[in-house]
LUMMAR-87660 format. One line per field, with one value per residue (C-alpha): x, y, z; residue in three letters; residue number from 1. Coordinates in nm, 4 decimals. Layout:
<vexdos>
c1	c(X / ...)
c2	c(Y / ...)
c3	c(Z / ...)
residu	c(ALA / ...)
num	c(NUM / ...)
</vexdos>
This chain:
<vexdos>
c1	c(1.7079 / 1.8664 / 1.8112 / 2.1610 / 2.1321 / 2.2426 / 2.0276 / 1.7021 / 1.8204 / 1.8960 / 1.5331 / 1.4203 / 1.6409 / 1.4987 / 1.1416 / 1.2127 / 1.3236 / 1.0214 / 0.7823 / 0.9638 / 0.9404 / 0.5951 / 0.4525 / 0.6189 / 0.4500 / 0.1146 / 0.1113 / 0.2600 / -0.0909 / -0.1512 / 0.1079 / 0.0292 / -0.3439 / -0.3571 / -0.1699 / -0.3719 / -0.6987 / -0.5848 / -0.4908 / -0.8357 / -1.0290 / -1.2042 / -1.3218 / -1.2529 / -1.5390 / -1.4202 / -1.0638 / -1.1947 / -1.3353 / -0.9846 / -0.8493 / -1.1363 / -1.1253 / -0.7747 / -0.8586 / -1.1699 / -0.9853 / -0.7108 / -0.9637 / -1.1382 / -0.8078 / -0.7019 / -0.8804 / -0.7234 / -0.3734 / -0.4189 / -0.5219 / -0.2410 / 0.0225 / -0.0938 / -0.1173 / 0.1951 / 0.5425 / 0.5217 / 0.8522 / 0.7627 / 0.4172 / 0.5744 / 0.7871 / 0.4687 / 0.3128 / 0.6100 / 0.5754 / 0.2028 / 0.2868 / 0.5222 / 0.2962 / -0.0245 / 0.1552 / 0.2653 / -0.0950 / -0.2121 / 0.0711 / -0.0431 / -0.4178 / -0.5457 / -0.8803 / -1.0305 / -1.2326 / -0.9298 / -0.7228 / -0.9946 / -0.9979 / -0.6203 / -0.5548 / -0.8003 / -0.5846 / -0.2942 / -0.4915 / -0.4243 / -0.0735 / -0.1602 / -0.3109 / 0.0091 / 0.1538 / 0.0018 / 0.2433 / 0.5376 / 0.4489 / 0.3750 / 0.7136 / 0.8867 / 0.7016 / 0.8842 / 1.2220 / 1.1570 / 0.9951 / 0.6995 / 0.9174 / 1.0657 / 0.8110 / 0.6665 / 1.0032 / 1.0698 / 0.7260 / 0.7732 / 1.1083 / 0.9526 / 0.6638 / 0.9087 / 0.9110 / 0.5500 / 0.5871 / 0.9401 / 0.7952 / 0.5359 / 0.8097 / 1.0138 / 0.7066 / 0.6481 / 1.0051 / 0.9854 / 0.6456 / 0.7387 / 1.0766 / 0.9998 / 0.6299 / 0.6756 / 0.9877 / 0.8940 / 0.5199 / 0.3259 / 0.3109 / 0.6892 / 0.7123 / 0.4828 / 0.7023 / 0.9993 / 0.8236 / 0.6644 / 1.0043 / 1.1397 / 0.8621 / 0.9800 / 1.3392 / 1.2282 / 1.0325 / 1.3560 / 1.5483 / 1.2858 / 1.2514 / 1.6224 / 1.7293 / 1.4458 / 1.4078 / 1.0938 / 1.0960 / 0.9215 / 0.5905 / 0.6088 / 0.9866 / 1.0406 / 0.7730 / 0.9325 / 0.7527 / 0.8890 / 1.2249 / 1.4311 / 1.3019 / 1.5469 / 1.2617 / 0.8991 / 0.6100 / 0.4841 / 0.1739 / -0.0465 / -0.3836 / -0.6556 / -1.0175 / -1.1330 / -0.8602 / -0.9305 / -1.3006 / -1.2006 / -1.0523 / -1.4044 / -1.4415 / -1.1628 / -1.3353 / -1.0308 / -0.9661 / -1.3242 / -1.2783 / -0.9527 / -1.1384 / -1.4008 / -1.1329 / -0.9574 / -1.2770 / -1.2916 / -0.9196 / -0.8149 / -1.0600 / -0.8198 / -0.5207 / -0.6925 / -0.8270 / -0.4911 / -0.2912 / -0.4982 / -0.6249 / -0.3826 / -0.1480 / -0.4336 / -0.5688 / -0.2392 / -0.2291 / -0.5824 / -0.7128 / -0.3972 / -0.2476 / 0.0895 / 0.3344 / 0.5074 / 0.8162 / 0.6138 / 0.4383 / 0.7696 / 0.9155 / 0.6111 / 0.5538 / 0.9135 / 0.9803 / 0.6270 / 0.6721 / 1.0128 / 0.8646 / 0.5654 / 0.8103 / 0.9860 / 0.6448 / 0.6110 / 0.9318 / 0.8725 / 0.5174 / 0.6327 / 0.9095 / 0.6669 / 0.4263 / 0.6999 / 0.8035 / 0.4468 / 0.3803 / 0.6630 / 0.4840 / 0.1248 / -0.0303 / -0.2639 / 0.0358 / 0.0389 / -0.3281 / -0.3161 / -0.0323 / -0.2370 / -0.5517 / -0.3718 / -0.1915 / -0.5124 / -0.6854 / -0.3848 / -0.3649 / -0.7308 / -0.6894 / -0.3657 / -0.5036 / -0.8052 / -0.5681 / -0.3395 / -0.6117 / -0.7432 / -0.4116 / -0.4609 / -0.3606 / -0.1082 / 0.0871 / 0.2767 / 0.5456 / 0.3024 / 0.1097 / 0.4282 / 0.5253 / 0.1791 / 0.1690 / 0.5015 / 0.3839 / 0.0629 / 0.2546 / 0.4512 / 0.1408 / -0.0628 / 0.1191 / 0.1606 / -0.1265 / -0.0216 / 0.2766 / 0.1029 / -0.2178 / -0.0189 / 0.1809 / -0.1370 / -0.3017 / 0.0004 / 0.0002 / -0.3376 / -0.3315 / -0.1585 / 0.1262 / -0.0533 / -0.3437 / -0.1597 / -0.1660 / -0.5374 / -0.6008 / -0.4174 / -0.5803 / -0.9228 / -0.8117 / -0.7040 / -1.0120 / -1.2400 / -1.0236 / -1.0162 / -1.3605 / -1.5169 / -1.2327 / -1.1907 / -1.4892 / -1.3143 / -1.1371 / -1.4624 / -1.6561 / -1.3994 / -1.4111 / -1.7920 / -1.7850 / -1.5206 / -1.7373 / -2.0235 / -1.8113 / -1.4295 / -1.1434 / -1.0711 / -1.4158 / -1.3899 / -1.0561 / -1.1653 / -1.5028 / -1.3823 / -1.0547 / -1.1650 / -1.4881 / -1.3283 / -1.0262 / -1.2477 / -1.4506 / -1.1277 / -0.9894 / -1.3033 / -1.2718 / -0.9001 / -0.9804 / -1.2335 / -0.9858 / -0.7158 / -0.9471 / -1.0073 / -0.6747 / -0.4927 / -0.7345 / -0.6728 / -0.2947 / -0.3011 / -0.5037 / -0.2468 / 0.0492 / -0.1218 / -0.1853 / 0.1801 / 0.2964 / 0.0749 / 0.2125 / 0.5708 / 0.5056 / 0.3517 / 0.6555 / 0.8932 / 0.6990 / 0.7019 / 1.0770 / 1.1304 / 0.9235 / 1.1202 / 1.4505 / 1.3442 / 1.2346)
c2	c(-1.6815 / -1.8827 / -1.7789 / -1.6314 / -1.4321 / -1.0699 / -0.9655 / -1.0133 / -0.7524 / -0.5186 / -0.5667 / -0.4802 / -0.1680 / -0.0459 / -0.1097 / 0.0625 / 0.3775 / 0.3504 / 0.3270 / 0.6012 / 0.8560 / 0.7450 / 0.7713 / 1.1095 / 1.2301 / 1.0754 / 1.2059 / 1.5499 / 1.6802 / 1.6408 / 1.8963 / 2.1114 / 2.1170 / 2.4734 / 2.6457 / 2.4443 / 2.5447 / 2.9070 / 2.8892 / 2.7691 / 2.9380 / 2.6169 / 2.4709 / 2.1391 / 1.9549 / 2.0559 / 1.9563 / 1.6264 / 1.5575 / 1.6023 / 1.3410 / 1.1017 / 1.1385 / 0.9950 / 0.7203 / 0.6172 / 0.6021 / 0.3968 / 0.1623 / 0.0804 / 0.0345 / -0.2494 / -0.5327 / -0.4270 / -0.4020 / -0.7336 / -0.9148 / -0.7592 / -0.8521 / -1.2142 / -1.2345 / -1.0460 / -0.9483 / -0.7633 / -0.5773 / -0.3977 / -0.3120 / -0.1559 / 0.0569 / 0.1707 / 0.2544 / 0.4764 / 0.6609 / 0.7169 / 0.8491 / 1.1091 / 1.2249 / 1.2550 / 1.4509 / 1.6980 / 1.7321 / 1.8214 / 2.0745 / 2.2741 / 2.2646 / 2.6270 / 2.5863 / 2.3818 / 2.1714 / 2.0827 / 2.0184 / 1.7881 / 1.5942 / 1.5827 / 1.4861 / 1.1993 / 1.0608 / 1.0244 / 0.7360 / 0.5210 / 0.4275 / 0.4192 / 0.0733 / -0.0736 / -0.2283 / -0.5809 / -0.6666 / -0.5388 / -0.7551 / -1.0530 / -1.0271 / -1.0012 / -1.3153 / -1.5066 / -1.3883 / -1.4574 / -1.7587 / -1.7434 / -1.7717 / -1.4232 / -1.2419 / -1.0488 / -0.8883 / -0.8116 / -0.6567 / -0.4648 / -0.3385 / -0.2238 / -0.0592 / 0.1485 / 0.3557 / 0.4666 / 0.6717 / 0.7749 / 0.9002 / 1.0947 / 1.2468 / 1.3335 / 1.5006 / 1.6820 / 1.8162 / 1.9186 / 2.0843 / 2.2805 / 2.3911 / 2.4584 / 2.5395 / 2.9013 / 2.9343 / 2.7696 / 2.7003 / 2.3741 / 2.3476 / 2.3355 / 2.0705 / 1.8514 / 1.9169 / 1.7753 / 1.4638 / 1.3963 / 1.4055 / 1.1548 / 0.9153 / 0.9203 / 0.8520 / 0.5542 / 0.4186 / 0.3932 / 0.2357 / -0.0366 / -0.1041 / -0.1673 / -0.3316 / -0.5418 / -0.9014 / -1.1128 / -1.4152 / -1.7527 / -1.7556 / -1.9756 / -2.0276 / -1.9364 / -2.1702 / -2.4520 / -2.7204 / -2.5874 / -2.4425 / -2.7545 / -2.7871 / -2.6864 / -2.5698 / -2.4981 / -2.4454 / -2.1068 / -2.0245 / -1.7327 / -1.5921 / -1.8578 / -1.7414 / -2.0545 / -2.0240 / -1.6520 / -1.7150 / -1.9782 / -1.7015 / -1.6205 / -1.9694 / -1.9079 / -1.8036 / -1.6473 / -1.4411 / -1.3127 / -1.1978 / -1.0244 / -0.8462 / -0.7292 / -0.6225 / -0.4283 / -0.2367 / -0.0882 / -0.0988 / 0.1666 / 0.4340 / 0.5487 / 0.5567 / 0.7883 / 1.0171 / 1.0490 / 1.0794 / 1.3562 / 1.5503 / 1.5116 / 1.7838 / 2.0343 / 1.9138 / 2.0044 / 2.3334 / 2.4576 / 2.2861 / 2.2431 / 2.5700 / 2.4226 / 2.6224 / 2.4609 / 2.4064 / 2.2498 / 2.0202 / 1.9020 / 1.8520 / 1.6504 / 1.4491 / 1.3597 / 1.1259 / 0.9835 / 0.9005 / 0.7423 / 0.5217 / 0.4401 / 0.3374 / 0.1061 / -0.0369 / -0.1913 / -0.3910 / -0.4722 / -0.5819 / -0.7965 / -0.9543 / -1.0196 / -1.1795 / -1.4049 / -1.5048 / -1.5891 / -1.7650 / -2.0112 / -2.1147 / -2.1122 / -2.0505 / -1.8063 / -1.6031 / -1.3238 / -1.2406 / -1.2655 / -1.0126 / -0.7889 / -0.8143 / -0.7188 / -0.4262 / -0.2828 / -0.2831 / -0.1270 / 0.1399 / 0.2369 / 0.2834 / 0.4788 / 0.7109 / 0.7980 / 0.8764 / 1.0826 / 1.2997 / 1.3756 / 1.5140 / 1.8869 / 2.1211 / 2.3064 / 1.9896 / 1.9450 / 1.7237 / 1.4632 / 1.4744 / 1.3995 / 1.1124 / 0.9551 / 1.0036 / 0.8222 / 0.5282 / 0.5068 / 0.5220 / 0.2067 / -0.0140 / 0.1411 / -0.0358 / -0.3830 / -0.5383 / -0.4252 / -0.6562 / -0.9446 / -0.9126 / -0.9102 / -1.2130 / -1.3960 / -1.3286 / -1.4943 / -1.7754 / -1.8894 / -1.8106 / -1.9732 / -1.7716 / -1.7053 / -1.5218 / -1.3407 / -1.0023 / -1.0498 / -1.1543 / -0.8534 / -0.6277 / -0.7441 / -0.6814 / -0.3278 / -0.2637 / -0.3486 / -0.1479 / 0.1645 / 0.1565 / 0.2263 / 0.4083 / 0.6437 / 0.8263 / 0.8660 / 1.1979 / 1.3483 / 1.2087 / 1.3492 / 1.6850 / 1.6899 / 1.6054 / 1.8729 / 2.1400 / 2.0548 / 1.9748 / 1.9483 / 1.7505 / 1.6116 / 1.4542 / 1.3304 / 1.1609 / 1.0009 / 0.8807 / 0.7262 / 0.5755 / 0.4157 / 0.2730 / 0.1103 / -0.0243 / -0.2002 / -0.3586 / -0.4561 / -0.6336 / -0.8493 / -0.9504 / -1.0288 / -1.2563 / -1.4464 / -1.4772 / -1.6032 / -1.8833 / -1.9994 / -1.9366 / -2.2670 / -2.4644 / -2.2362 / -2.2481 / -2.6283 / -2.6328 / -2.4171 / -2.6249 / -2.9406 / -2.7776 / -2.6799 / -3.0307 / -3.1735 / -2.9184 / -3.0044 / -3.3756 / -3.3071 / -3.0995 / -3.3810 / -3.6368 / -3.4102 / -3.3633 / -3.7394 / -3.7958 / -3.5329 / -3.6817 / -4.0346 / -3.9256)
c3	c(-0.8736 / -0.5923 / -0.2355 / -0.2109 / -0.5306 / -0.5004 / -0.7940 / -0.6041 / -0.3524 / -0.6407 / -0.7487 / -0.3952 / -0.4006 / -0.7323 / -0.6202 / -0.2884 / -0.4720 / -0.7028 / -0.4074 / -0.2129 / -0.4944 / -0.6068 / -0.2557 / -0.2120 / -0.5311 / -0.4362 / -0.0791 / -0.1445 / -0.1916 / 0.1843 / 0.2991 / -0.0079 / 0.0673 / 0.1992 / -0.0888 / -0.3425 / -0.1723 / -0.1756 / -0.5449 / -0.6495 / -0.3630 / -0.2522 / 0.0813 / 0.2573 / 0.0907 / -0.2578 / -0.1693 / -0.0364 / -0.3836 / -0.5265 / -0.2859 / -0.3457 / -0.7251 / -0.7544 / -0.5052 / -0.6982 / -1.0303 / -0.8666 / -0.7093 / -1.0352 / -1.2195 / -0.9875 / -1.1747 / -1.5054 / -1.3588 / -1.1769 / -1.4949 / -1.7001 / -1.4412 / -1.4296 / -1.8090 / -1.9227 / -1.8011 / -1.4723 / -1.4995 / -1.8239 / -1.6935 / -1.3835 / -1.6144 / -1.7885 / -1.4517 / -1.3648 / -1.6964 / -1.6353 / -1.2867 / -1.4337 / -1.7156 / -1.5097 / -1.2368 / -1.5019 / -1.6182 / -1.2662 / -1.2352 / -1.5386 / -1.4596 / -1.4727 / -1.2897 / -1.0063 / -1.2511 / -1.4638 / -1.1519 / -1.0162 / -1.3451 / -1.3978 / -1.0377 / -1.0789 / -1.3620 / -1.1195 / -0.9678 / -1.2771 / -1.1660 / -0.7948 / -0.8496 / -0.9956 / -0.6789 / -0.7012 / -0.9826 / -0.7810 / -0.4813 / -0.7063 / -0.8763 / -0.5384 / -0.4234 / -0.6990 / -0.5695 / -0.1968 / -0.0298 / 0.2119 / 0.5252 / 0.4794 / 0.2629 / 0.5562 / 0.6298 / 0.2633 / 0.2148 / 0.5395 / 0.4111 / 0.0836 / 0.2642 / 0.4639 / 0.1461 / 0.1954 / 0.5164 / 0.4211 / 0.0938 / 0.2897 / 0.5068 / 0.1987 / 0.0550 / 0.3843 / 0.3879 / 0.0225 / 0.0695 / 0.3808 / 0.2467 / -0.1197 / -0.1620 / -0.0533 / -0.2711 / -0.6019 / -0.5563 / -0.5525 / -0.9323 / -0.9709 / -0.7001 / -0.9105 / -1.2159 / -1.0241 / -0.8937 / -1.2309 / -1.3991 / -1.1483 / -1.2512 / -1.6110 / -1.5010 / -1.2893 / -1.5864 / -1.7842 / -1.4940 / -1.4431 / -1.8155 / -1.8676 / -1.5385 / -1.3906 / -1.5138 / -1.5021 / -1.2662 / -1.3287 / -1.1428 / -0.8333 / -0.8481 / -0.4825 / -0.3447 / -0.1370 / -0.3361 / -0.6675 / -0.5635 / -0.6411 / -0.9972 / -1.2690 / -1.4887 / -1.4170 / -1.6538 / -1.7599 / -1.5593 / -1.6560 / -1.5605 / -1.5536 / -1.5322 / -1.3508 / -1.0880 / -1.0495 / -0.9883 / -0.7339 / -0.5186 / -0.4013 / -0.2566 / -0.0038 / 0.3165 / 0.4782 / 0.1639 / 0.1629 / 0.5227 / 0.4289 / 0.1493 / 0.4006 / 0.6471 / 0.3753 / 0.2971 / 0.6480 / 0.7187 / 0.4676 / 0.5842 / 0.8605 / 0.6241 / 0.3787 / 0.6493 / 0.8257 / 0.5038 / 0.3517 / 0.6535 / 0.9446 / 0.8203 / 0.8013 / 1.1373 / 1.3033 / 1.1187 / 1.1782 / 1.4923 / 1.6996 / 1.5688 / 1.4738 / 1.2670 / 0.9666 / 1.1820 / 1.4636 / 1.2164 / 1.0745 / 1.4226 / 1.5299 / 1.2149 / 1.1240 / 1.4212 / 1.4003 / 1.0317 / 1.0930 / 1.3655 / 1.1448 / 0.8713 / 1.1162 / 1.2057 / 0.8590 / 0.8992 / 1.2664 / 1.1847 / 0.8927 / 1.1026 / 1.3895 / 1.1434 / 0.9990 / 1.3524 / 1.4515 / 1.1186 / 1.1856 / 1.5041 / 1.3824 / 1.0434 / 1.2136 / 1.3308 / 1.0725 / 1.1223 / 1.5019 / 1.5041 / 1.2723 / 1.4843 / 1.8053 / 1.6425 / 1.4930 / 1.8320 / 2.0046 / 1.7327 / 1.7790 / 2.1549 / 2.1157 / 1.8463 / 2.0626 / 2.3523 / 2.1296 / 1.9772 / 2.3269 / 2.4489 / 2.5339 / 2.2499 / 2.4642 / 2.5514 / 2.2242 / 2.3768 / 2.5124 / 2.1840 / 1.9876 / 2.2195 / 2.1976 / 1.8213 / 1.7864 / 1.9984 / 1.7964 / 1.4687 / 1.5501 / 1.5541 / 1.2711 / 0.9813 / 1.1373 / 0.9422 / 0.5946 / 0.5178 / 0.6923 / 0.4906 / 0.1636 / 0.2767 / 0.3788 / 0.0422 / -0.1197 / 0.1371 / 0.0045 / -0.3717 / -0.6683 / -0.8276 / -1.1562 / -0.9895 / -0.7111 / -0.8806 / -0.9433 / -0.5818 / -0.4407 / -0.6993 / -0.5801 / -0.2223 / -0.3097 / -0.5242 / -0.2339 / 0.0056 / -0.2061 / -0.3663 / -0.0281 / 0.1425 / -0.1538 / -0.0092 / 0.3283 / 0.2504 / 0.1208 / 0.4196 / 0.6629 / 0.4860 / 0.5060 / 0.8783 / 0.9334 / 0.7680 / 1.0072 / 1.3124 / 1.3175 / 1.1685 / 1.5158 / 1.5349 / 1.1775 / 1.2405 / 1.5668 / 1.4458 / 1.1208 / 1.2460 / 1.5727 / 1.4313 / 1.1276 / 1.3184 / 1.5716 / 1.2904 / 1.1149 / 1.4200 / 1.4410 / 1.0756 / 1.1170 / 1.4122 / 1.2008 / 0.9107 / 1.1494 / 1.2604 / 0.9018 / 0.7265 / 0.8081 / 0.5864 / 0.2866 / 0.3377 / 0.3476 / 0.0252 / -0.1538 / -0.0339 / -0.1611 / -0.4990 / -0.5255 / -0.4321 / -0.7059 / -0.9514 / -0.8561 / -0.9068 / -1.2461 / -1.3460 / -1.2412 / -1.4422 / -1.7474 / -1.7181 / -1.6875 / -2.0024 / -2.1909 / -2.0709 / -2.1690 / -2.5153)
residu	c(MET / LYS / SER / GLY / SER / LYS / TYR / ARG / TRP / PHE / VAL / VAL / ALA / VAL / PHE / PHE / VAL / PHE / MET / LEU / LEU / HIS / GLN / SER / ASP / LYS / LEU / LEU / ILE / GLY / PRO / LEU / THR / THR / PRO / ILE / MET / GLU / THR / PHE / ASN / ILE / ASN / GLU / GLU / GLN / MET / GLY / LYS / VAL / PHE / SER / GLY / ALA / LEU / LEU / VAL / GLY / ALA / PHE / MET / TYR / PRO / LEU / TRP / GLY / TYR / LEU / TYR / ASP / ARG / TYR / GLY / ARG / ALA / LYS / LEU / LEU / SER / LEU / ALA / ALA / PHE / ILE / TRP / GLY / SER / THR / THR / TRP / LEU / SER / ALA / ILE / ALA / PRO / THR / TYR / THR / THR / PHE / LEU / ALA / SER / ARG / ALA / THR / THR / GLY / ILE / ASP / ASP / SER / SER / TYR / PRO / GLY / LEU / TYR / SER / LEU / ILE / SER / ASP / TYR / PHE / GLY / PRO / ALA / ILE / ARG / GLY / LYS / VAL / TYR / GLY / LEU / LEU / GLN / LEU / ALA / GLN / PRO / LEU / GLY / TYR / MET / LEU / GLY / LEU / VAL / VAL / ALA / THR / SER / LEU / SER / ALA / VAL / ILE / GLY / TRP / ARG / HIS / ILE / PHE / TYR / ILE / THR / GLY / SER / LEU / GLY / VAL / VAL / LEU / ALA / ALA / VAL / ILE / PHE / PHE / THR / ILE / LYS / GLU / ALA / PRO / ARG / GLY / LYS / SER / GLU / PRO / GLU / LEU / ALA / ASP / LEU / GLU / GLN / ILE / GLY / ILE / TYR / ARG / PHE / ASP / LYS / LYS / ILE / ALA / LEU / GLY / LEU / PHE / SER / LYS / LYS / SER / LEU / ILE / LEU / LEU / PHE / ALA / GLN / GLY / PHE / VAL / GLY / VAL / PHE / PRO / TRP / ASN / VAL / ILE / THR / TYR / TRP / PHE / PHE / ARG / TYR / LEU / GLU / THR / GLU / ARG / ASN / TYR / SER / SER / GLU / ALA / ILE / LEU / THR / THR / MET / ALA / PRO / ALA / ILE / LEU / ILE / LEU / ALA / ALA / GLY / TYR / PHE / VAL / GLY / GLY / ALA / ALA / GLY / ASP / PHE / ALA / PHE / LYS / ARG / THR / ARG / ARG / GLY / ARG / LEU / LEU / VAL / SER / MET / ALA / ALA / VAL / LEU / ILE / GLY / ALA / VAL / LEU / LEU / TRP / SER / THR / ILE / ASN / VAL / PRO / VAL / GLU / ASN / GLN / THR / LEU / PHE / MET / VAL / MET / LEU / CYS / ILE / THR / ALA / LEU / PHE / ILE / PRO / PHE / ALA / SER / PRO / ASN / VAL / ILE / SER / THR / VAL / TYR / ASP / ILE / THR / LEU / PRO / GLU / VAL / ARG / SER / THR / ALA / LEU / ALA / ILE / GLN / TYR / LEU / ILE / GLU / ASN / ALA / GLY / ALA / ALA / LEU / ALA / PRO / TRP / LEU / ALA / GLY / ALA / ILE / ALA / VAL / GLY / SER / SER / LEU / GLU / ASN / ALA / ILE / LEU / LEU / ILE / CYS / THR / THR / THR / TRP / ILE / LEU / GLY / SER / ILE / LEU / LEU / ALA / MET / ALA / ALA / TYR / LEU / VAL / PRO / LYS / ASP / ILE / ASN / THR / LEU / ARG / GLU / GLN / LEU / ARG / GLU / ARG / ALA / GLU / HIS / GLU / ARG / GLN / GLN / GLN / LEU / ILE / GLU / THR / ALA / SER)
num	c(1 / 2 / 3 / 4 / 5 / 6 / 7 / 8 / 9 / 10 / 11 / 12 / 13 / 14 / 15 / 16 / 17 / 18 / 19 / 20 / 21 / 22 / 23 / 24 / 25 / 26 / 27 / 28 / 29 / 30 / 31 / 32 / 33 / 34 / 35 / 36 / 37 / 38 / 39 / 40 / 41 / 42 / 43 / 44 / 45 / 46 / 47 / 48 / 49 / 50 / 51 / 52 / 53 / 54 / 55 / 56 / 57 / 58 / 59 / 60 / 61 / 62 / 63 / 64 / 65 / 66 / 67 / 68 / 69 / 70 / 71 / 72 / 73 / 74 / 75 / 76 / 77 / 78 / 79 / 80 / 81 / 82 / 83 / 84 / 85 / 86 / 87 / 88 / 89 / 90 / 91 / 92 / 93 / 94 / 95 / 96 / 97 / 98 / 99 / 100 / 101 / 102 / 103 / 104 / 105 / 106 / 107 / 108 / 109 / 110 / 111 / 112 / 113 / 114 / 115 / 116 / 117 / 118 / 119 / 120 / 121 / 122 / 123 / 124 / 125 / 126 / 127 / 128 / 129 / 130 / 131 / 132 / 133 / 134 / 135 / 136 / 137 / 138 / 139 / 140 / 141 / 142 / 143 / 144 / 145 / 146 / 147 / 148 / 149 / 150 / 151 / 152 / 153 / 154 / 155 / 156 / 157 / 158 / 159 / 160 / 161 / 162 / 163 / 164 / 165 / 166 / 167 / 168 / 169 / 170 / 171 / 172 / 173 / 174 / 175 / 176 / 177 / 178 / 179 / 180 / 181 / 182 / 183 / 184 / 185 / 186 / 187 / 188 / 189 / 190 / 191 / 192 / 193 / 194 / 195 / 196 / 197 / 198 / 199 / 200 / 201 / 202 / 203 / 204 / 205 / 206 / 207 / 208 / 209 / 210 / 211 / 212 / 213 / 214 / 215 / 216 / 217 / 218 / 219 / 220 / 221 / 222 / 223 / 224 / 225 / 226 / 227 / 228 / 229 / 230 / 231 / 232 / 233 / 234 / 235 / 236 / 237 / 238 / 239 / 240 / 241 / 242 / 243 / 244 / 245 / 246 / 247 / 248 / 249 / 250 / 251 / 252 / 253 / 254 / 255 / 256 / 257 / 258 / 259 / 260 / 261 / 262 / 263 / 264 / 265 / 266 / 267 / 268 / 269 / 270 / 271 / 272 / 273 / 274 / 275 / 276 / 277 / 278 / 279 / 280 / 281 / 282 / 283 / 284 / 285 / 286 / 287 / 288 / 289 / 290 / 291 / 292 / 293 / 294 / 295 / 296 / 297 / 298 / 299 / 300 / 301 / 302 / 303 / 304 / 305 / 306 / 307 / 308 / 309 / 310 / 311 / 312 / 313 / 314 / 315 / 316 / 317 / 318 / 319 / 320 / 321 / 322 / 323 / 324 / 325 / 326 / 327 / 328 / 329 / 330 / 331 / 332 / 333 / 334 / 335 / 336 / 337 / 338 / 339 / 340 / 341 / 342 / 343 / 344 / 345 / 346 / 347 / 348 / 349 / 350 / 351 / 352 / 353 / 354 / 355 / 356 / 357 / 358 / 359 / 360 / 361 / 362 / 363 / 364 / 365 / 366 / 367 / 368 / 369 / 370 / 371 / 372 / 373 / 374 / 375 / 376 / 377 / 378 / 379 / 380 / 381 / 382 / 383 / 384 / 385 / 386 / 387 / 388 / 389 / 390 / 391 / 392 / 393 / 394 / 395 / 396 / 397 / 398 / 399 / 400 / 401 / 402 / 403 / 404 / 405 / 406 / 407 / 408 / 409 / 410 / 411 / 412 / 413 / 414 / 415 / 416 / 417 / 418 / 419 / 420 / 421 / 422 / 423 / 424 / 425 / 426 / 427 / 428 / 429 / 430 / 431 / 432 / 433 / 434 / 435)
</vexdos>
């Protein structure tokens, strides 16, 4: 568990593969939207319900996952999540009608809310000074998973059909469940915190209802919750509708979509790590650093997306260049928000804190794909994307600025709590040694 341990990087590698394949499975439905709509003979609004169904299930599963992770072993629960991923994907692959597909696809949201335990476990392997970079590295898997899904969808959907693609990704989930179960070890909660790192042994800390309720007294955390509510609207709109927007409103072929999206996704992936590293750099200079970096990036992303969407349809080269520039800034906030949540919460409620964050994010934003689909039916996907993304990003930047102003007080409170805990542990060890 020491800072130079090679095993912790093995854990990162396993979780990276888990997130890569899981995100590929989750986001495959975007590039497969058209063949799925043709199979069931449905329109955009009906397809939007499919997207939103899984998001809603995932949103309301967050509190349960958060509690379980803080109460029991996180590694084994992550193995269970991988198994659920595989089995529910298989169910959606065999669905014979739109109604059964809508219901079975909704069940895939159960495992989509499993990430708080992953990030919590990683926080006990890596200290706060480098967490932003590590989370950014892990989150590279999300856009890379989307690109993998895009490549698979465009190259195989016409050959083997969308159902067989889901069979493949579902099977990979079951394989990852076994890998996690047999190779990933649990870490003592709080072991990587500077105040506790020099202790040979630390107590076992598990979910505490009183401490969990105390999360709602942290003003900066409340603002992060509010920011998360509006901040995920753009992600869900872009993830689920951008492929079809290029296809139907900019008249891109499958090859043109792949050529345009591949570099943009690669740059977006790099944005997670660059954003996390920038947040760590700023955090070393001011405790407001992570959130100031996030605020600036969100505003820049809103301006760049508006400029990109307004590029003339015939100028595909300029559109691709602008999309790539925009993609760099879009993910900056994500690793920094996760790191900030952990900068202000005790180890035994970190999964719960992040689960609440994600619940609030997804409970509202789960409606974004349906809302965008409804706007598209009455207007266009271009208007839906612009209206939803720019409005919510501007609101999010304001909330991030307010959280940045307040966060130093909550960080200082946590550090004092950890110092008191470390002193208590030392006294307990002295008593045990003396006896």
